TORLOKOL-295110 format. One line per 8 residues: number of its first residue (from 1); for each residue x, y, z of C-alpha. Coordinates in nm, 3 decimals, decimal comma. Layout:
<sites>
NUM) X Y Z ~ ...
</sites>
This chain:
<sites>
1) 10,823 3,236 -10,548 ~ 10,667 3,532 -10,365 ~ 10,587 3,545 -10,012 ~ 10,233 3,539 -10,066 ~ 10,248 3,230 -10,306 ~ 10,468 3,046 -10,022 ~ 10,223 3,113 -9,730 ~ 9,941 2,954 -9,988
9) 10,163 2,663 -10,031 ~ 10,255 2,631 -9,650 ~ 9,886 2,646 -9,579 ~ 9,769 2,416 -9,838 ~ 10,030 2,165 -9,691 ~ 9,943 2,199 -9,346 ~ 9,551 2,144 -9,426 ~ 9,657 1,831 -9,605
17) 9,814 1,705 -9,319 ~ 9,537 1,789 -9,101 ~ 9,284 1,641 -9,307 ~ 9,480 1,302 -9,363 ~ 9,394 1,200 -9,002 ~ 9,103 1,432 -8,928 ~ 8,806 1,404 -9,088 ~ 8,438 1,526 -9,061
25) 8,233 1,503 -8,767 ~ 8,013 1,226 -8,892 ~ 8,334 1,017 -8,875 ~ 8,288 0,769 -9,167 ~ 8,462 0,438 -9,102 ~ 8,854 0,472 -9,147 ~ 9,147 0,325 -8,968 ~ 9,400 0,467 -8,761
33) 9,263 0,787 -8,755 ~ 9,120 1,091 -8,517 ~ 8,790 1,185 -8,490 ~ 8,706 1,368 -8,179 ~ 8,371 1,426 -8,053 ~ 8,203 1,225 -8,336 ~ 7,829 1,257 -8,369 ~ 7,727 0,927 -8,486
41) 7,397 0,859 -8,282 ~ 7,183 0,619 -8,437 ~ 7,376 0,559 -8,750 ~ 7,402 0,202 -8,912 ~ 7,778 0,105 -8,900 ~ 7,733 -0,269 -8,884 ~ 8,085 -0,426 -8,982 ~ 8,264 -0,070 -8,993
49) 8,638 -0,092 -8,951 ~ 8,730 0,198 -8,701 ~ 9,069 -0,026 -8,587 ~ 9,303 0,233 -8,393 ~ 9,106 0,516 -8,429 ~ 9,067 0,763 -8,180 ~ 8,664 0,866 -8,111 ~ 8,716 0,981 -7,767
57) 8,401 1,154 -7,631 ~ 8,226 1,038 -7,957 ~ 7,842 0,987 -7,954 ~ 7,758 0,631 -8,091 ~ 7,433 0,612 -7,879 ~ 7,174 0,366 -8,051 ~ 7,413 0,307 -8,338 ~ 7,442 -0,034 -8,510
65) 7,796 -0,131 -8,455 ~ 7,730 -0,486 -8,496 ~ 8,030 -0,720 -8,613 ~ 8,241 -0,385 -8,643 ~ 8,622 -0,350 -8,588 ~ 8,663 -0,156 -8,294 ~ 9,029 -0,307 -8,193 ~ 9,263 -0,070 -8,027
73) 8,993 0,222 -8,055 ~ 8,994 0,470 -7,794 ~ 8,650 0,563 -7,687 ~ 8,724 0,739 -7,343 ~ 8,391 0,883 -7,240 ~ 8,225 0,741 -7,540 ~ 7,834 0,745 -7,562 ~ 7,730 0,401 -7,654
81) 7,409 0,372 -7,459 ~ 7,169 0,144 -7,645 ~ 7,418 0,052 -7,912 ~ 7,417 -0,252 -8,093 ~ 7,778 -0,376 -8,020 ~ 7,696 -0,782 -8,089 ~ 7,970 -0,984 -8,245 ~ 8,228 -0,692 -8,236
89) 8,603 -0,688 -8,198 ~ 8,665 -0,485 -7,925 ~ 8,994 -0,622 -7,824 ~ 9,209 -0,363 -7,632 ~ 8,953 -0,090 -7,663 ~ 8,983 0,202 -7,434 ~ 8,618 0,249 -7,272 ~ 8,744 0,453 -6,948
97) 8,433 0,627 -6,833 ~ 8,218 0,515 -7,141 ~ 7,850 0,465 -7,103 ~ 7,739 0,142 -7,245 ~ 7,403 0,146 -7,043 ~ 7,137 -0,057 -7,216 ~ 7,395 -0,162 -7,496 ~ 7,409 -0,500 -7,669
105) 7,743 -0,660 -7,639 ~ 7,625 -1,015 -7,702 ~ 7,931 -1,233 -7,847 ~ 8,141 -0,949 -7,858 ~ 8,532 -0,966 -7,808 ~ 8,672 -0,741 -7,524 ~ 8,987 -0,945 -7,455 ~ 9,239 -0,700 -7,268
113) 8,968 -0,395 -7,299 ~ 9,029 -0,100 -7,045 ~ 8,706 -0,059 -6,861 ~ 8,751 0,152 -6,570 ~ 8,450 0,360 -6,465 ~ 8,245 0,191 -6,757 ~ 7,866 0,197 -6,718 ~ 7,707 -0,157 -6,827
121) 7,381 -0,083 -6,641 ~ 7,148 -0,301 -6,819 ~ 7,364 -0,420 -7,091 ~ 7,368 -0,772 -7,252 ~ 7,700 -0,938 -7,184 ~ 7,593 -1,294 -7,297 ~ 7,883 -1,471 -7,462 ~ 8,118 -1,159 -7,408
129) 8,499 -1,252 -7,381 ~ 8,639 -1,016 -7,091 ~ 8,962 -1,236 -7,013 ~ 9,249 -0,986 -6,925 ~ 9,028 -0,689 -6,914 ~ 9,067 -0,431 -6,649 ~ 8,745 -0,389 -6,467 ~ 8,750 -0,129 -6,206
137) 8,463 0,125 -6,026 ~ 8,193 -0,020 -6,310 ~ 7,847 -0,019 -6,287 ~ 7,660 -0,333 -6,346 ~ 7,318 -0,275 -6,249 ~ 7,068 -0,511 -6,417 ~ 7,333 -0,641 -6,646 ~ 7,290 -0,968 -6,820
145) 7,579 -1,236 -6,763 ~ 7,531 -1,547 -6,942 ~ 7,833 -1,768 -7,064 ~ 8,015 -1,433 -6,991 ~ 8,411 -1,485 -6,979 ~ 8,539 -1,319 -6,668 ~ 8,869 -1,140 -6,668 ~ 9,030 -1,429 -6,427
153) 8,869 -1,682 -6,703 ~ 8,546 -1,771 -6,478 ~ 8,268 -1,838 -6,682 ~ 7,973 -1,588 -6,559 ~ 7,638 -1,761 -6,600 ~ 7,432 -1,567 -6,333 ~ 7,149 -1,476 -6,572 ~ 7,126 -1,794 -6,783
161) 6,780 -1,943 -6,825 ~ 6,807 -2,239 -6,561 ~ 6,735 -2,553 -6,726 ~ 6,749 -2,848 -6,478 ~ 6,926 -3,161 -6,608 ~ 6,831 -3,513 -6,532 ~ 7,119 -3,510 -6,278 ~ 7,033 -3,187 -6,111
169) 6,662 -3,312 -6,054 ~ 6,800 -3,639 -5,889 ~ 7,058 -3,467 -5,674 ~ 6,834 -3,206 -5,575 ~ 7,017 -2,899 -5,713 ~ 6,810 -2,608 -5,704 ~ 6,789 -2,269 -5,908 ~ 6,702 -1,956 -5,725
177) 6,682 -1,611 -5,942 ~ 6,886 -1,780 -6,218 ~ 7,180 -1,904 -5,991 ~ 7,224 -2,295 -5,968 ~ 7,258 -2,363 -5,594 ~ 7,538 -2,611 -5,609 ~ 7,922 -2,608 -5,518 ~ 8,152 -2,405 -5,764
185) 7,860 -2,245 -5,879 ~ 7,927 -1,889 -6,070 ~ 7,669 -1,644 -6,016 ~ 7,775 -1,270 -5,969 ~ 7,538 -1,002 -5,888 ~ 7,303 -1,283 -5,768 ~ 6,958 -1,166 -5,659 ~ 6,915 -1,379 -5,347
193) 6,772 -1,122 -5,101 ~ 6,581 -1,306 -4,822 ~ 6,625 -1,631 -5,014 ~ 6,589 -1,974 -4,811 ~ 6,942 -2,129 -4,826 ~ 6,964 -2,318 -4,527 ~ 7,221 -2,610 -4,494 ~ 7,307 -2,558 -4,866
201) 7,661 -2,654 -5,018 ~ 7,816 -2,351 -5,181 ~ 8,159 -2,461 -5,165 ~ 8,388 -2,250 -5,396 ~ 8,096 -2,079 -5,554 ~ 8,158 -1,728 -5,699 ~ 7,888 -1,498 -5,566 ~ 8,096 -1,166 -5,573
209) 7,860 -0,843 -5,594 ~ 7,597 -1,077 -5,484 ~ 7,272 -0,962 -5,288 ~ 7,198 -1,178 -5,025 ~ 7,056 -0,916 -4,784 ~ 6,848 -1,108 -4,511 ~ 6,883 -1,449 -4,655 ~ 6,874 -1,765 -4,440
217) 7,197 -1,951 -4,471 ~ 7,185 -2,118 -4,123 ~ 7,430 -2,400 -4,122 ~ 7,536 -2,343 -4,472 ~ 7,865 -2,478 -4,628 ~ 8,010 -2,150 -4,742 ~ 8,373 -2,299 -4,748 ~ 8,600 -2,087 -5,002
225) 8,327 -1,885 -5,139 ~ 8,387 -1,528 -5,323 ~ 8,170 -1,293 -5,127 ~ 8,347 -0,986 -5,253 ~ 8,143 -0,687 -5,230 ~ 7,854 -0,874 -5,172 ~ 7,555 -0,767 -4,946 ~ 7,490 -0,993 -4,654
233) 7,327 -0,747 -4,421 ~ 7,099 -0,914 -4,165 ~ 7,161 -1,232 -4,317 ~ 7,138 -1,542 -4,087 ~ 7,473 -1,704 -4,094 ~ 7,416 -1,894 -3,753 ~ 7,647 -2,173 -3,738 ~ 7,752 -2,132 -4,116
241) 8,105 -2,254 -4,231 ~ 8,283 -1,963 -4,405 ~ 8,617 -2,105 -4,346 ~ 8,862 -1,937 -4,615 ~ 8,583 -1,746 -4,761 ~ 8,650 -1,420 -4,919 ~ 8,446 -1,127 -4,791 ~ 8,652 -0,838 -4,916
249) 8,469 -0,524 -4,864 ~ 8,122 -0,729 -4,802 ~ 7,846 -0,576 -4,603 ~ 7,750 -0,794 -4,295 ~ 7,582 -0,520 -4,098 ~ 7,340 -0,695 -3,839 ~ 7,410 -1,046 -3,985 ~ 7,382 -1,335 -3,731
257) 7,731 -1,513 -3,710 ~ 7,636 -1,685 -3,376 ~ 7,850 -2,003 -3,367 ~ 7,999 -1,929 -3,755 ~ 8,331 -2,077 -3,855 ~ 8,512 -1,802 -3,991 ~ 8,852 -1,960 -3,988 ~ 9,129 -1,808 -4,215
265) 8,841 -1,599 -4,394 ~ 8,935 -1,264 -4,569 ~ 8,729 -0,995 -4,435 ~ 8,951 -0,702 -4,539 ~ 8,757 -0,373 -4,553 ~ 8,440 -0,552 -4,462 ~ 8,158 -0,385 -4,255 ~ 8,015 -0,566 -3,948
273) 7,811 -0,287 -3,779 ~ 7,609 -0,430 -3,505 ~ 7,675 -0,788 -3,617 ~ 7,642 -1,098 -3,364 ~ 7,957 -1,300 -3,346 ~ 7,887 -1,494 -3,054 ~ 8,077 -1,785 -3,028 ~ 8,208 -1,742 -3,377
281) 8,580 -1,875 -3,457 ~ 8,770 -1,604 -3,658 ~ 9,122 -1,794 -3,591 ~ 9,379 -1,673 -3,883 ~ 9,127 -1,456 -4,058 ~ 9,218 -1,125 -4,196 ~ 9,050 -0,842 -4,040 ~ 9,246 -0,558 -4,163
289) 9,037 -0,229 -4,210 ~ 8,694 -0,446 -4,122 ~ 8,442 -0,235 -3,932 ~ 8,318 -0,407 -3,601 ~ 8,173 -0,100 -3,462 ~ 7,896 -0,230 -3,221 ~ 7,955 -0,589 -3,290 ~ 7,883 -0,863 -3,043
297) 8,157 -1,027 -2,919 ~ 8,139 -1,309 -2,691 ~ 8,313 -1,645 -2,652 ~ 8,452 -1,504 -3,004 ~ 8,772 -1,662 -3,099 ~ 8,995 -1,348 -3,264 ~ 9,237 -1,395 -3,529 ~ 9,528 -1,450 -3,277
305) 9,332 -1,708 -3,079 ~ 9,248 -1,487 -2,804 ~ 8,875 -1,532 -2,660 ~ 8,705 -1,200 -2,686 ~ 8,411 -1,162 -2,427 ~ 8,406 -0,805 -2,435 ~ 7,992 -0,796 -2,506 ~ 7,931 -1,096 -2,267
313) 7,651 -1,019 -1,997 ~ 7,791 -1,057 -1,651 ~ 7,666 -1,396 -1,499 ~ 7,509 -1,327 -1,172 ~ 7,631 -1,582 -0,895 ~ 7,358 -1,813 -0,748 ~ 7,255 -1,658 -0,382 ~ 7,291 -1,945 -0,134
321) 7,003 -1,920 0,090 ~ 7,096 -1,793 0,438 ~ 7,067 -2,007 0,746 ~ 6,767 -1,881 0,980 ~ 6,863 -1,706 1,279 ~ 6,908 -1,895 1,574 ~ 6,628 -1,830 1,825 ~ 6,725 -1,673 2,143
329) 6,701 -1,899 2,457 ~ 6,460 -1,827 2,729 ~ 6,634 -1,787 3,050
</sites>
């Protein structure tokens, strides 16, 4: 066999090996393969099987992937904006920094999915299973959560249509912007800015990432509420009970916390710029990396039990009227 023939045979073998796992950019459904930078925008791929395929940086914008098998697929930086992923098997999928804005994921299974930096803005996550998924630095602006199982197993019904039951009607439980106001309610991304929630009982509620800016929570029972990364700027929390509440990275700038009970609350990384903590009780609270610049501290019990009066106005002593000067006696 001459050298030219050997080169042809070798080249043909290499080409066969390459094409075995790398196929055209239209990326017709195939398992355990490789198709980088796929151009599949708008394609009808309902029920397709891409299991185990490397599709990173692929464009599936507005594609129909309903009921598709995308388990163990690599869609790193994938473009799935407006795609139909309803009922899809997306277990253990890699969606790092992928764009799923406006996508329909209703009923999809994302158990164990890798979702760091994923954009879910405007996406429909109704009935989605996120058990064990890795959520980190994601975008959830205007995302629909209804019967959504979160990574910690808690069901998120933040955007479900509220239907009052007879029990709720009798007990007085109220709905506010899709959130049922009652103990242990789950309502992440709650839209409760300026809501009147005075004296409500939200014990152990899940309100992480909620917007409660300027809300009235006067004398509210917020014991053990999860306010992680919530916006409570300018909220009225006068005499509210926030004992053991989780306020990690929460925004409490200019919040009124006069007489509030924050015993053993977690305020790690929270910002309390110019907040009013007069008479507040922070016994045992965690204020690691909390920002208290400009906060009013007067009769405030700090985590170590010491009373902080740094911002108290000095009390003027009442002046005792002086006795009239004695008149000089004439000689």
